[in-house]
PyMOL Python script that loads the backbone (N, CA, C, O; Angstrom):
from pymol import cmd

cmd.read_pdbstr("""\
ATOM      1  N   MET A   1     114.178  94.690  81.833  1.00  0.00           N
ATOM      2  CA  MET A   1     114.430  93.660  82.668  1.00  0.00           C
ATOM      3  C   MET A   1     115.530  93.908  83.151  1.00  0.00           C
ATOM      4  O   MET A   1     116.432  94.593  82.667  1.00  0.00           O
ATOM      5  N   LYS A   2     115.477  93.100  84.582  1.00  0.00           N
ATOM      6  CA  LYS A   2     116.666  93.732  85.614  1.00  0.00           C
ATOM      7  C   LYS A   2     116.996  92.187  86.108  1.00  0.00           C
ATOM      8  O   LYS A   2     116.237  91.241  85.897  1.00  0.00           O
ATOM      9  N   ILE A   3     118.250  92.099  86.798  1.00  0.00           N
ATOM     10  CA  ILE A   3     118.934  90.682  87.407  1.00  0.00           C
ATOM     11  C   ILE A   3     118.704  91.324  88.592  1.00  0.00           C
ATOM     12  O   ILE A   3     118.971  92.494  88.868  1.00  0.00           O
ATOM     13  N   THR A   4     118.142  90.404  89.344  1.00  0.00           N
ATOM     14  CA  THR A   4     118.002  90.508  91.049  1.00  0.00           C
ATOM     15  C   THR A   4     118.338  89.469  91.728  1.00  0.00           C
ATOM     16  O   THR A   4     118.764  88.443  91.198  1.00  0.00           O
ATOM     17  N   GLY A   5     118.172  89.635  93.066  1.00  0.00           N
ATOM     18  CA  GLY A   5     118.485  88.468  94.225  1.00  0.00           C
ATOM     19  C   GLY A   5     119.614  88.473  94.642  1.00  0.00           C
ATOM     20  O   GLY A   5     120.449  89.098  93.988  1.00  0.00           O
ATOM     21  N   ASP A   6     119.985  87.845  95.756  1.00  0.00           N
ATOM     22  CA  ASP A   6     121.004  88.178  96.866  1.00  0.00           C
ATOM     23  C   ASP A   6     122.330  87.735  96.068  1.00  0.00           C
ATOM     24  O   ASP A   6     123.413  88.183  96.442  1.00  0.00           O
ATOM     25  N   ASN A   7     122.249  86.824  94.931  1.00  0.00           N
ATOM     26  CA  ASN A   7     123.133  86.117  93.975  1.00  0.00           C
ATOM     27  C   ASN A   7     122.834  86.311  92.683  1.00  0.00           C
ATOM     28  O   ASN A   7     123.506  85.790  91.794  1.00  0.00           O
ATOM     29  N   LYS A   8     121.650  87.188  92.407  1.00  0.00           N
ATOM     30  CA  LYS A   8     121.621  87.624  91.261  1.00  0.00           C
ATOM     31  C   LYS A   8     121.026  86.679  90.143  1.00  0.00           C
ATOM     32  O   LYS A   8     121.066  86.734  88.914  1.00  0.00           O
ATOM     33  N   GLU A   9     120.328  85.585  91.240  1.00  0.00           N
ATOM     34  CA  GLU A   9     119.726  84.674  90.479  1.00  0.00           C
ATOM     35  C   GLU A   9     118.486  84.821  89.683  1.00  0.00           C
ATOM     36  O   GLU A   9     118.245  83.984  88.813  1.00  0.00           O
ATOM     37  N   TYR A  10     117.621  85.876  89.915  1.00  0.00           N
ATOM     38  CA  TYR A  10     116.407  85.885  89.167  1.00  0.00           C
ATOM     39  C   TYR A  10     116.581  87.190  87.820  1.00  0.00           C
ATOM     40  O   TYR A  10     117.426  88.076  87.698  1.00  0.00           O
ATOM     41  N   LEU A  11     115.699  86.919  87.179  1.00  0.00           N
ATOM     42  CA  LEU A  11     115.485  87.549  85.671  1.00  0.00           C
ATOM     43  C   LEU A  11     114.318  88.477  86.087  1.00  0.00           C
ATOM     44  O   LEU A  11     113.364  87.705  85.985  1.00  0.00           O
ATOM     45  N   ALA A  12     113.825  89.638  86.486  1.00  0.00           N
ATOM     46  CA  ALA A  12     112.964  90.073  86.624  1.00  0.00           C
ATOM     47  C   ALA A  12     112.324  90.920  85.250  1.00  0.00           C
ATOM     48  O   ALA A  12     113.092  91.769  84.798  1.00  0.00           O
ATOM     49  N   CYS A  13     110.887  90.759  84.489  1.00  0.00           N
ATOM     50  CA  CYS A  13     110.670  91.417  83.260  1.00  0.00           C
ATOM     51  C   CYS A  13     109.500  92.224  83.449  1.00  0.00           C
ATOM     52  O   CYS A  13     108.593  91.632  84.034  1.00  0.00           O
ATOM     53  N   THR A  14     109.319  93.142  83.193  1.00  0.00           N
ATOM     54  CA  THR A  14     107.953  93.818  83.287  1.00  0.00           C
ATOM     55  C   THR A  14     107.675  94.175  81.505  1.00  0.00           C
ATOM     56  O   THR A  14     108.608  94.296  80.712  1.00  0.00           O
ATOM     57  N   PHE A  15     106.525  94.273  81.208  1.00  0.00           N
ATOM     58  CA  PHE A  15     105.920  94.200  79.917  1.00  0.00           C
ATOM     59  C   PHE A  15     104.977  95.610  79.918  1.00  0.00           C
ATOM     60  O   PHE A  15     104.532  96.175  80.917  1.00  0.00           O
ATOM     61  N   LYS A  16     104.803  96.010  78.497  1.00  0.00           N
ATOM     62  CA  LYS A  16     103.718  96.693  78.351  1.00  0.00           C
ATOM     63  C   LYS A  16     102.262  96.158  78.548  1.00  0.00           C
ATOM     64  O   LYS A  16     102.038  94.948  78.584  1.00  0.00           O
ATOM     65  N   GLU A  17     101.285  97.095  78.674  1.00  0.00           N
ATOM     66  CA  GLU A  17      99.705  96.026  78.496  1.00  0.00           C
ATOM     67  C   GLU A  17      99.619  96.085  76.913  1.00  0.00           C
ATOM     68  O   GLU A  17      99.958  97.033  76.204  1.00  0.00           O
ATOM     69  N   THR A  18      99.176  95.062  76.576  1.00  0.00           N
ATOM     70  CA  THR A  18      98.632  94.738  75.381  1.00  0.00           C
ATOM     71  C   THR A  18      97.635  93.651  75.412  1.00  0.00           C
ATOM     72  O   THR A  18      97.347  93.099  76.474  1.00  0.00           O
ATOM     73  N   VAL A  19      97.096  93.323  74.287  1.00  0.00           N
ATOM     74  CA  VAL A  19      95.930  92.270  74.115  1.00  0.00           C
ATOM     75  C   VAL A  19      96.354  91.071  74.358  1.00  0.00           C
ATOM     76  O   VAL A  19      95.771  90.223  75.033  1.00  0.00           O
ATOM     77  N   GLN A  20      97.760  90.935  73.615  1.00  0.00           N
ATOM     78  CA  GLN A  20      98.489  89.490  73.895  1.00  0.00           C
ATOM     79  C   GLN A  20      98.884  89.506  75.347  1.00  0.00           C
ATOM     80  O   GLN A  20      98.535  88.460  75.894  1.00  0.00           O
ATOM     81  N   ALA A  21      99.360  90.162  75.975  1.00  0.00           N
ATOM     82  CA  ALA A  21     100.529  90.275  77.405  1.00  0.00           C
ATOM     83  C   ALA A  21      99.303  89.983  78.341  1.00  0.00           C
ATOM     84  O   ALA A  21      98.410  90.821  78.456  1.00  0.00           O
ATOM     85  N   LYS A  22      99.264  88.571  79.128  1.00  0.00           N
ATOM     86  CA  LYS A  22      98.248  88.634  80.521  1.00  0.00           C
ATOM     87  C   LYS A  22      98.969  88.992  81.538  1.00  0.00           C
ATOM     88  O   LYS A  22      98.411  89.066  82.633  1.00  0.00           O
ATOM     89  N   TYR A  23     100.345  89.291  81.420  1.00  0.00           N
ATOM     90  CA  TYR A  23     101.081  89.139  82.622  1.00  0.00           C
ATOM     91  C   TYR A  23     101.805  90.666  82.312  1.00  0.00           C
ATOM     92  O   TYR A  23     102.027  90.860  81.117  1.00  0.00           O
ATOM     93  N   ARG A  24     102.151  91.640  83.135  1.00  0.00           N
ATOM     94  CA  ARG A  24     102.830  93.043  83.083  1.00  0.00           C
ATOM     95  C   ARG A  24     104.105  92.365  83.540  1.00  0.00           C
ATOM     96  O   ARG A  24     104.989  92.376  82.684  1.00  0.00           O
ATOM     97  N   THR A  25     104.446  91.705  84.828  1.00  0.00           N
ATOM     98  CA  THR A  25     105.346  91.266  85.644  1.00  0.00           C
ATOM     99  C   THR A  25     105.645  90.121  85.933  1.00  0.00           C
ATOM    100  O   THR A  25     104.957  89.570  86.792  1.00  0.00           O
ATOM    101  N   MET A  26     106.819  89.350  85.290  1.00  0.00           N
ATOM    102  CA  MET A  26     107.563  88.034  85.777  1.00  0.00           C
ATOM    103  C   MET A  26     108.801  87.915  86.186  1.00  0.00           C
ATOM    104  O   MET A  26     109.586  88.847  86.012  1.00  0.00           O
ATOM    105  N   VAL A  27     109.222  86.633  86.859  1.00  0.00           N
ATOM    106  CA  VAL A  27     110.008  86.586  87.410  1.00  0.00           C
ATOM    107  C   VAL A  27     110.445  85.137  86.976  1.00  0.00           C
ATOM    108  O   VAL A  27     109.894  84.062  87.212  1.00  0.00           O
ATOM    109  N   LEU A  28     111.736  85.451  86.187  1.00  0.00           N
ATOM    110  CA  LEU A  28     112.513  83.840  86.432  1.00  0.00           C
ATOM    111  C   LEU A  28     113.885  83.340  87.088  1.00  0.00           C
ATOM    112  O   LEU A  28     114.945  83.910  87.346  1.00  0.00           O
ATOM    113  N   ASP A  29     113.387  81.958  87.257  1.00  0.00           N
ATOM    114  CA  ASP A  29     114.846  81.775  88.053  1.00  0.00           C
ATOM    115  C   ASP A  29     116.137  81.718  87.021  1.00  0.00           C
ATOM    116  O   ASP A  29     116.134  82.307  85.940  1.00  0.00           O
ATOM    117  N   ARG A  30     117.310  80.875  87.541  1.00  0.00           N
ATOM    118  CA  ARG A  30     118.468  80.903  86.657  1.00  0.00           C
ATOM    119  C   ARG A  30     117.996  79.645  85.562  1.00  0.00           C
ATOM    120  O   ARG A  30     118.715  79.384  84.597  1.00  0.00           O
ATOM    121  N   LEU A  31     116.612  78.840  85.839  1.00  0.00           N
ATOM    122  CA  LEU A  31     116.489  77.515  85.046  1.00  0.00           C
ATOM    123  C   LEU A  31     115.685  77.874  84.400  1.00  0.00           C
ATOM    124  O   LEU A  31     115.173  76.953  83.764  1.00  0.00           O
ATOM    125  N   GLY A  32     115.102  79.204  84.143  1.00  0.00           N
ATOM    126  CA  GLY A  32     114.121  79.623  83.219  1.00  0.00           C
ATOM    127  C   GLY A  32     112.464  79.535  83.553  1.00  0.00           C
ATOM    128  O   GLY A  32     111.548  79.993  82.871  1.00  0.00           O
ATOM    129  N   LYS A  33     112.376  78.704  84.982  1.00  0.00           N
ATOM    130  CA  LYS A  33     111.119  78.492  85.420  1.00  0.00           C
ATOM    131  C   LYS A  33     110.913  79.865  86.005  1.00  0.00           C
ATOM    132  O   LYS A  33     111.846  80.563  86.402  1.00  0.00           O
ATOM    133  N   VAL A  34     109.444  80.272  86.045  1.00  0.00           N
ATOM    134  CA  VAL A  34     108.787  81.482  85.988  1.00  0.00           C
ATOM    135  C   VAL A  34     108.399  81.317  87.823  1.00  0.00           C
ATOM    136  O   VAL A  34     107.740  80.435  88.372  1.00  0.00           O
ATOM    137  N   VAL A  35     108.978  82.324  88.333  1.00  0.00           N
ATOM    138  CA  VAL A  35     108.501  82.395  90.063  1.00  0.00           C
ATOM    139  C   VAL A  35     107.829  83.017  90.504  1.00  0.00           C
ATOM    140  O   VAL A  35     107.445  82.856  91.662  1.00  0.00           O
ATOM    141  N   PHE A  36     107.471  83.880  89.800  1.00  0.00           N
ATOM    142  CA  PHE A  36     106.367  85.010  89.718  1.00  0.00           C
ATOM    143  C   PHE A  36     105.825  85.713  88.619  1.00  0.00           C
ATOM    144  O   PHE A  36     106.567  86.073  87.705  1.00  0.00           O
ATOM    145  N   LYS A  37     104.730  85.924  88.608  1.00  0.00           N
ATOM    146  CA  LYS A  37     103.754  86.645  87.862  1.00  0.00           C
ATOM    147  C   LYS A  37     102.534  87.038  88.223  1.00  0.00           C
ATOM    148  O   LYS A  37     101.714  86.413  88.896  1.00  0.00           O
ATOM    149  N   THR A  38     102.408  88.563  87.545  1.00  0.00           N
ATOM    150  CA  THR A  38     101.174  89.305  87.835  1.00  0.00           C
ATOM    151  C   THR A  38     100.735  90.142  86.684  1.00  0.00           C
ATOM    152  O   THR A  38     101.544  90.636  85.898  1.00  0.00           O
ATOM    153  N   SER A  39      99.472  90.294  86.594  1.00  0.00           N
ATOM    154  CA  SER A  39      98.731  91.316  85.726  1.00  0.00           C
ATOM    155  C   SER A  39      99.107  92.584  86.411  1.00  0.00           C
ATOM    156  O   SER A  39      99.382  93.502  85.639  1.00  0.00           O
ATOM    157  N   ASP A  40      99.180  92.832  87.622  1.00  0.00           N
ATOM    158  CA  ASP A  40      99.376  94.400  88.100  1.00  0.00           C
ATOM    159  C   ASP A  40     100.611  94.988  87.380  1.00  0.00           C
ATOM    160  O   ASP A  40     101.687  94.539  86.984  1.00  0.00           O
ATOM    161  N   CYS A  41     100.122  95.930  87.381  1.00  0.00           N
ATOM    162  CA  CYS A  41     101.192  97.213  86.976  1.00  0.00           C
ATOM    163  C   CYS A  41     102.062  97.525  87.873  1.00  0.00           C
ATOM    164  O   CYS A  41     101.725  98.151  88.879  1.00  0.00           O
ATOM    165  N   GLY A  42     103.239  97.163  87.664  1.00  0.00           N
ATOM    166  CA  GLY A  42     104.737  97.574  89.114  1.00  0.00           C
ATOM    167  C   GLY A  42     105.598  98.059  88.209  1.00  0.00           C
ATOM    168  O   GLY A  42     105.476  98.246  86.999  1.00  0.00           O
ATOM    169  N   ASN A  43     106.685  98.281  89.121  1.00  0.00           N
ATOM    170  CA  ASN A  43     108.193  98.652  88.726  1.00  0.00           C
ATOM    171  C   ASN A  43     108.977  98.268  89.761  1.00  0.00           C
ATOM    172  O   ASN A  43     108.477  97.459  90.542  1.00  0.00           O
ATOM    173  N   ASN A  44     109.910  98.588  89.932  1.00  0.00           N
ATOM    174  CA  ASN A  44     110.975  98.233  90.785  1.00  0.00           C
ATOM    175  C   ASN A  44     111.473  97.147  91.665  1.00  0.00           C
ATOM    176  O   ASN A  44     111.921  97.228  92.809  1.00  0.00           O
ATOM    177  N   VAL A  45     111.249  95.777  90.649  1.00  0.00           N
ATOM    178  CA  VAL A  45     111.250  94.691  91.321  1.00  0.00           C
ATOM    179  C   VAL A  45     112.324  94.261  92.199  1.00  0.00           C
ATOM    180  O   VAL A  45     113.404  94.196  91.612  1.00  0.00           O
ATOM    181  N   THR A  46     112.343  94.070  92.946  1.00  0.00           N
ATOM    182  CA  THR A  46     113.443  93.380  93.791  1.00  0.00           C
ATOM    183  C   THR A  46     113.333  92.712  94.965  1.00  0.00           C
ATOM    184  O   THR A  46     112.550  92.928  95.890  1.00  0.00           O
ATOM    185  N   ILE A  47     114.575  91.490  94.812  1.00  0.00           N
ATOM    186  CA  ILE A  47     114.247  90.158  95.291  1.00  0.00           C
ATOM    187  C   ILE A  47     115.326  90.080  96.362  1.00  0.00           C
ATOM    188  O   ILE A  47     116.488  90.113  95.959  1.00  0.00           O
ATOM    189  N   GLU A  48     115.111  89.985  97.631  1.00  0.00           N
ATOM    190  CA  GLU A  48     115.960  89.661  99.145  1.00  0.00           C
ATOM    191  C   GLU A  48     115.928  88.336  99.564  1.00  0.00           C
ATOM    192  O   GLU A  48     114.835  87.966  99.992  1.00  0.00           O
ATOM    193  N   GLY A  49     116.666  87.669  99.559  1.00  0.00           N
ATOM    194  CA  GLY A  49     116.481  86.286 100.211  1.00  0.00           C
ATOM    195  C   GLY A  49     115.228  85.548  99.515  1.00  0.00           C
ATOM    196  O   GLY A  49     115.468  85.200  98.359  1.00  0.00           O
ATOM    197  N   ASN A  50     113.955  85.246  99.986  1.00  0.00           N
ATOM    198  CA  ASN A  50     113.493  84.432  99.586  1.00  0.00           C
ATOM    199  C   ASN A  50     111.846  85.315  99.420  1.00  0.00           C
ATOM    200  O   ASN A  50     110.802  84.683  99.260  1.00  0.00           O
ATOM    201  N   THR A  51     111.900  86.866  99.496  1.00  0.00           N
ATOM    202  CA  THR A  51     111.133  87.762  99.526  1.00  0.00           C
ATOM    203  C   THR A  51     110.986  88.468  98.228  1.00  0.00           C
ATOM    204  O   THR A  51     112.111  88.800  97.853  1.00  0.00           O
ATOM    205  N   LEU A  52     110.033  88.852  97.352  1.00  0.00           N
ATOM    206  CA  LEU A  52     110.006  89.606  96.192  1.00  0.00           C
ATOM    207  C   LEU A  52     109.306  90.853  96.847  1.00  0.00           C
ATOM    208  O   LEU A  52     108.568  90.795  97.831  1.00  0.00           O
ATOM    209  N   TYR A  53     109.620  91.891  96.213  1.00  0.00           N
ATOM    210  CA  TYR A  53     108.889  93.195  96.358  1.00  0.00           C
ATOM    211  C   TYR A  53     108.782  94.022  95.241  1.00  0.00           C
ATOM    212  O   TYR A  53     109.692  93.978  94.413  1.00  0.00           O
ATOM    213  N   PHE A  54     107.653  94.910  95.037  1.00  0.00           N
ATOM    214  CA  PHE A  54     107.607  95.222  93.741  1.00  0.00           C
ATOM    215  C   PHE A  54     106.653  96.629  93.756  1.00  0.00           C
ATOM    216  O   PHE A  54     105.777  96.523  94.615  1.00  0.00           O
ATOM    217  N   TYR A  55     106.604  97.803  93.090  1.00  0.00           N
ATOM    218  CA  TYR A  55     105.928  98.793  93.632  1.00  0.00           C
ATOM    219  C   TYR A  55     104.641  98.696  92.972  1.00  0.00           C
ATOM    220  O   TYR A  55     104.922  98.751  91.774  1.00  0.00           O
ATOM    221  N   ASN A  56     102.971  98.545  93.129  1.00  0.00           N
ATOM    222  CA  ASN A  56     102.059  98.553  92.361  1.00  0.00           C
ATOM    223  C   ASN A  56     101.849  99.810  92.272  1.00  0.00           C
ATOM    224  O   ASN A  56     101.612 100.547  93.229  1.00  0.00           O
ATOM    225  N   ILE A  57     101.944 100.234  90.781  1.00  0.00           N
ATOM    226  CA  ILE A  57     101.436 101.672  90.049  1.00  0.00           C
ATOM    227  C   ILE A  57     100.340 102.170  90.496  1.00  0.00           C
ATOM    228  O   ILE A  57     100.189 103.255  91.057  1.00  0.00           O
ATOM    229  N   THR A  58      99.177 100.979  90.124  1.00  0.00           N
ATOM    230  CA  THR A  58      97.957 101.274  89.972  1.00  0.00           C
ATOM    231  C   THR A  58      97.651 101.713  91.475  1.00  0.00           C
ATOM    232  O   THR A  58      97.295 102.864  91.726  1.00  0.00           O
ATOM    233  N   THR A  59      97.802 100.772  92.429  1.00  0.00           N
ATOM    234  CA  THR A  59      97.423 100.694  94.043  1.00  0.00           C
ATOM    235  C   THR A  59      98.273 102.077  94.620  1.00  0.00           C
ATOM    236  O   THR A  59      97.853 102.808  95.517  1.00  0.00           O
ATOM    237  N   GLN A  60      99.152 102.196  94.120  1.00  0.00           N
ATOM    238  CA  GLN A  60     100.625 103.309  94.768  1.00  0.00           C
ATOM    239  C   GLN A  60     100.809 102.459  96.093  1.00  0.00           C
ATOM    240  O   GLN A  60     100.738 103.136  97.119  1.00  0.00           O
ATOM    241  N   ASN A  61     101.048 100.997  96.278  1.00  0.00           N
ATOM    242  CA  ASN A  61     101.425 100.540  97.686  1.00  0.00           C
ATOM    243  C   ASN A  61     102.992  99.621  97.190  1.00  0.00           C
ATOM    244  O   ASN A  61     103.195  99.200  96.050  1.00  0.00           O
ATOM    245  N   VAL A  62     103.601  99.528  97.937  1.00  0.00           N
ATOM    246  CA  VAL A  62     104.745  98.332  97.736  1.00  0.00           C
ATOM    247  C   VAL A  62     104.190  97.213  98.449  1.00  0.00           C
ATOM    248  O   VAL A  62     103.698  97.119  99.573  1.00  0.00           O
ATOM    249  N   CYS A  63     104.448  96.141  97.246  1.00  0.00           N
ATOM    250  CA  CYS A  63     103.647  94.710  97.523  1.00  0.00           C
ATOM    251  C   CYS A  63     104.787  93.736  97.832  1.00  0.00           C
ATOM    252  O   CYS A  63     105.857  93.956  97.264  1.00  0.00           O
ATOM    253  N   SER A  64     104.696  92.665  98.677  1.00  0.00           N
ATOM    254  CA  SER A  64     105.643  91.449  98.760  1.00  0.00           C
ATOM    255  C   SER A  64     104.866  90.386  98.903  1.00  0.00           C
ATOM    256  O   SER A  64     103.704  90.267  99.292  1.00  0.00           O
ATOM    257  N   CYS A  65     105.841  89.458  98.454  1.00  0.00           N
ATOM    258  CA  CYS A  65     105.478  87.946  98.654  1.00  0.00           C
ATOM    259  C   CYS A  65     106.780  87.193  98.815  1.00  0.00           C
ATOM    260  O   CYS A  65     107.951  87.570  98.775  1.00  0.00           O
ATOM    261  N   LYS A  66     106.196  85.966  99.016  1.00  0.00           N
ATOM    262  CA  LYS A  66     107.319  84.525  99.104  1.00  0.00           C
ATOM    263  C   LYS A  66     107.547  84.182  97.885  1.00  0.00           C
ATOM    264  O   LYS A  66     106.608  84.321  97.102  1.00  0.00           O
ATOM    265  N   ILE A  67     108.621  83.732  97.456  1.00  0.00           N
ATOM    266  CA  ILE A  67     108.918  83.004  96.268  1.00  0.00           C
ATOM    267  C   ILE A  67     109.229  81.270  96.507  1.00  0.00           C
ATOM    268  O   ILE A  67     109.001  80.292  95.796  1.00  0.00           O
ATOM    269  N   LYS A  68     109.727  81.399  97.580  1.00  0.00           N
ATOM    270  CA  LYS A  68     110.552  80.029  97.508  1.00  0.00           C
ATOM    271  C   LYS A  68     109.312  79.100  98.839  1.00  0.00           C
ATOM    272  O   LYS A  68     109.518  77.930  99.160  1.00  0.00           O
TER     273      LYS A  68
END
""", "prot")
cmd.dss("prot")
cmd.show_as("cartoon", "prot")
cmd.util.cbc("prot")
cmd.orient("prot")
């Protein structure tokens, strides 16, 4: 788990691949609402402004998306 965001307002969680775990990465806001989720195998989740960045281990690319 990692706290991220300009004001440390997001919790980024990564999970091992298991039969029960549908998503490998999830990001929650301060209210506990899921604002991002992916089944991609990634790490180094960082949020700057309203853009989320993470490194996709499978494709070896840095990915980004808007979350607000």
